[in-house]
Each structure stands twice: as C-alpha cells, then as structure tokens.
Steps between C-alpha positions, in 0.01 A plus 500: 500500500675338795478124516287366789694373796546124474367314803763261638412131534452544875215740422289206385485372857186599691693580815678790323186683388548872557880480500670730253674354192822668616494316833414171332775546246757565773380198696510280192849618407620418852352150493676179406317219317531162667379161378374244754438140395188325621561349843782741589484752784497871428549584868536287813344546841752676723690675219562874518222693329741713297316499166155537348381279214235543229369194314529545124382149417432178684357418839620453859373351825577636845583230755542553876717259700552274197144367526213751499407671174370846587483677163545475125664782302407552137645689205492876560522479881776598740698253713633565849363852548394445863844399626666750263327801650512362854877470463521154652548141394299301247209333675442224243647309208388620158518209257444515124221268395604532137786654300479870591659836430527778761640852528724555801535848652749551782406693813752776424371547145135511608566750779696733272227500234218535753664810650464665160158347431301469827200351316694171499469483877127568475453219246694249707330609824164429337622153397631423850171611657299280265721197570472546876124551486435168328780292655278323753223424254743365239673268744185294553430451131841479341530122526186471291653694214414287199767426242451597137805335346517130587785269407424129451790259548513120492606362838779247545607325181149499354337707229178696464221286351405577142253787486546587868567870438185541292285315755623734770425801278146373438453454876610861561259626235219318682560677833630852425276796432355525152730690266817423699767375259665164573819452300676161480862513382776251438842518337360400165244781484710778660623772265738647756860474386657624821422597860425862410238407240352246738466758780338746259252236391417418862446869575252518210307201633491641853371831366209305351433332838582158354587178674810354335567125530847407379643153444858521626597167345772492243846660478656616825529865392127506418403344832726737693350804328145376562559437871686826560200693371217297655278601791427139593641155443289191430696175514325211329581154634407154376540266801580146399632614163790719605769544764388746774843662533475867385668568168750780440239735354272455802788571738589816312136614487449445872788737572317787330134414573402511867321215675159679515497507120591135443240240414548128445263301280497124552353334193333164480349327198143486625286595798468139614878460539613498862728771638808426707851622587426862415753607762785374282417778254387765749791498745786591262300783338328673790193623309242699688232271357481181301206368298410157369394511137338210317567526127153370419327768710466853362368614839845442652656740249232758576571458871867582445403807298282622787789469743744683272256785433388545862155350449530168684197421717573403859269347760579550871317279751461569873518243779196382694476121533185353348388851404771473236265283294355833389825545304406203287172666412692809390730286283200323347332828406820643350556191288140497380550861388830412324696734728855363513683415820866560427632507856337377820609529860373520852534440871386200706180364341565737210833326439327160518233595245743690279753217508240251381400727211865568413572131458218474247207371707142600422272663755302177549820298543621747762171482690519121492854524636398726788213273596725194488757663730283677752176299505591143418859489629418742787843657456422790739321305771777287649601622846840434652687585819526882499879520495566609140138566402141407577457290187697202373632599154579145383186443294492861382857483374441167329190633325680813381798303374272262309260754354735787420800286416870555548548681171671838528298821487711594198359196316136606523339607169358822653723747683440476875616630836400440859599688813579389852629681807867431572556499875873454445543824305197687643362567155285382213621189317410487130486149355601494133707183507494165680238223511148634461362303794759655734388849400135415570594340832713794616250763387216331692686425826271674747708578810431260791244309289757336273873475560707739288653374181879494500659527157831356380685815613365474855251786469201475736190580293143562612178624341547776242193676635692601812680771300316530169170326448440680170844503333417737215825694553692179433319467168585863416867421554488201268316646204330806360143503377152458648409271790182355645544506879263274690432580863264285706169624628342835565759728664221653710373166633498472879576160655302442818407209724230435755756355738618681812849510643379289790408221258864393470519147644764402756755233415322210679163576348664552164684166524177323599312652207776401259512139628125460479476706177247737646398792288597844615213657691603851400625659180834613641754528214750217478875562484502403131221748424673776693840449336355473153276800549803697612668420168191598302473842663773634273309375199175656610670832560642506147439833330573673173803662659697178451399464136663615182312722256406201286402262784148391588412409861237228526306397811287197404210427736543240774233259622356645824668364815744288298822430692850438377474121558161456330643319199169325441363835382788562260325397179192708580720800579691463173177502299376806688826684430499401131149638455592824676817556296321423172225752576687780676869487408549350154286770328736768639816344357640629172816314401571735211547790742665302781187464715391861480151545360 
C-alpha cells in the first residue's frame, strides 16, 4: 500500500486550504526561513515588494507613516501580499512585536510555482480580497487591540514593590471574563531555558486565551527576552523614591514597543498622599496613558486592569453653562451604583465639571464651588468695555485659579481631558497637560463673551463647543472600552420666545435701561444666551452615529425654561438628573459585558 502523501507545514495554514500538497511542497522548498527579533522590521515602507512572507511563529504590527497602527498579523498569516501582487512598493512598516520566524518566498520562485499550480493564485487572490474588504473597518478599531502579553518593568532606578505582580494578576482576574486564564510569571518561576522554549510557552498561553503578566526585573538577558516578546509595556515608577531617568532596560523596551502600547504607573503609598511632578516621569517615556496608583487602594489596581484589557469606563460631558450641573447628577448616580469612572473629559461646562471630579472633589463640593463662583462672586456678570469681550474675566480667572488650582492635569488622580478650539491652528485643542485651571478657562471661553485664553505657546483658544461640544471621538482616541456620553437636554426641544424682532432696543434706550437697572420689557434673547445656545446645539444634535458600539448616550432632563446662566437652579437640576439616571440608565448597564445588556 502506498504511503499517504505528507502534507507540508504550509498546508496547516488556513489560507492554503484547497491547494495541492505538490504545490505546497514546491513552495515550501523554495522558501527561506528567517528569524526576526522583537522590535525589528521585517519590511519597511517604501521598499520594493519583491518577496512574500508567511508567519511561522510570532506576531507583527503594521504601521503607516511611522505612527498609525493599521493591522496586526498573527501566526499562520501572510505578510505583504497586497503590495506583492500589485507589484509596487511597501505601503507600511511591518514590525515584529515579539521574536518571530517567517518563511520568505521570492517573486520569481512564487511565479514559477504558480504557473505549474494555478490554485496558488486562487488562494492568494481570496486572501487579498478578504484583506481589502475589511481594511476600512479594521483601521478604526486597530488601536483598541488589547494586549495579551504584558511586560512589567521598574522605572528609573527603582524596583517593583513586593507582591506587585500578584496584585496585578488578582486585579486582572477581577475584570476579565470568567474562565479567562491570568498567568503571572517572573524569572524565578519561568521554566524556559532559552528564547525558543519561551516563545513556545507563550504560544501555548495565547492558544488558551490567557493574559500573561511578566515581571521583567532581573538579569538583562531575561528582561530583553521578556520585552522583545511583549504586546505591551507597563513601567512602574515610585516618585520620591527613585530617579526619574529611564533605565537601560526601559530604553531598550521602548525601541521595540510602540507608544500606543506603553503605560506608566505612578505609585504612591496611600490615597491621601498628594500627587506632583508627574511630568518628570511622563516626558522621557512618552506613554499613551499614565495612571496614579495608591498602594493601599485595590480599586486603583483594578482600574489599571480595566485599561489594559479594554474595559476602562469613560464619561464624556457636553458643554452648556449652568445646564452642566446635570452632569453632576449623572456622576452621583454612577457612584451610588458603584460604576467606576476611569477617565473623564468634556467641553466647556463639561470640562469644568469633569475637571472638578478628576481632582477628587465630590458632587456636593463641586456644586458648592459652582455656586461660589457664579452666584456669590458673580464671575460671569461683570461687564467691561467691549474691546476684547463683553465680560471682565478678572474675577472669573481668579476664581478658577483658586478653586481648580495650578496643579498639572497629569497630577490629577483620575485621568482627564478637556477640549478647546484653537483659532491659531484652526482645529481642536486637546488638553492633557498644563495647569487644570487653564484648561477649564480655555474650554469655557465663549467667543465675544469672554476673551480667548492664550497659552504659553501663543495659541489663541476659545470654547471647545465651537468645534466639538460632545468630544466622544477624543475619548475613543485615548482609550478603548465603554463610555457614558452625556448630552444636555431633549434633542427635539424647540427654543422659542414671545419677543418680536421689533422688540430690540436702540442704543440710547438700552443705555438708559442699563443705568437705571430697568428690567427688560420683552423676552428677547441676550447675547450670552444666544452664544451659549449656539454651542449647545451640537450637543442636542448628538446621535448614536458618533458613538462606539459600547457607548451609551444619555440625555438627562432639564428644568423647563432653564437658561445657561441660571446657576441658582444647579443643585435642583443635579438632583433631577441623578434620579433620572438611577431609574432609567443604571439598570441597563452591565459592566461584565462592557455595557451591553
């Protein structure tokens, strides 16, 4: 009896289903094995596409213009097939994210074999078609690709705290789906004697769908191997106990692990310890995100686990003046329901409310702060000569500086961003650094009402609501995971007045009425109301089209006829919103399934 034809190794790849063993054998014989270390480039953007590659082991990322990750390539997949069959130049860098092995087939060899075995062309044409069909969809989600193999390194000249690896593993176990393995590993518990055994072990864990947390401390060869084969890098810093200068292992790791997959943890002994000078650790490392972790607070470890597994909860707050007090009701209801707020951001009033929460204030403290600024200090009621603006910003600026403080955004215990409109660059300005009060001031600078804020670089900044009053897309760019997006008011509400166009008072009558403090005899909208309402329109038109699959759009009710300067109604509005969210929104949220119920 004739022995059955042995299927070449290439036959195990799904893309070669239906290809004859003879064709696969010829292709395999013509291929050359090539080893690529983690962090090295297999191909570079602009190179001639003169070869086709098949991944035998390892993993790669596809990067366009040195910055944008557009795809990930796993074991068993082809590399560079689009440019190869188009006969042009490479359109992206392909970088190994761990030690990898590939088969290289030259163009000449492939063409010669395919002439004898046309089914090869059919198989590759099918692959090309599939890649092109999903290219657009993948581009929007690729940055949210969650790492499975995570390297932990001490930052600077410090060391990981005792038991840190196990605490992180326990935090992962608390947030991942039931039955998902979480494997902590350090040099002392690893059985891998060399890189090959280590890669095989990693492949086994990935096949199980495990999250692998690896302590890269110890000998240099161990740390190098860990970082070369990691999907993400977590640098653990101990400000005040170590030098912030990156150590040699960090520098090496940052060469192979791209900025979107770098995280910096800034540890402090307890939650009541103040935070300062975070920038000294952030700037030399360029992480996408940093997190403050109090060693006495298990919730901080769980927060980090949510970020690293794509489950971090974001809250996005729209602008709208005093109507923004509804945001505080939303926050109150979420906290009462033990729904975490891992990242908060907003525009205009949303930035003001979110900034207060980010710095650790309670809802009641924030309401007190708003009343102190806008009711008692009358920060938005001080007219000036209309050269730079209608209102004098002196008191407003002083109140913001006092109540929000000069501490950097990076030093706030909760991750935060605000947005303003940059008239200098004609685009959206995202505030992730700089004094918190400056962000709130810039984001709320209603054009003509308040003078623009000018930052240290000379940028002219006005209200964020001019361009993006509901900055949910900004949140999507900063993190993956579900978001609660708070718009303001019923999007179908119609704003009307009983006033007629002829009710507009002339300048002399207007001046007389101002001098004698006469009440307006008609309900014609003021310039402040008009400008603010113009900003809110974008919020009220918010739709599900701007949301991610896991996002929830919330429209808390607004007190009838409430205007954007009615701060005296803020506390009542917050309570109304809290009741609404507790009854109608909280029951629909399922954290275990990322908000889908």
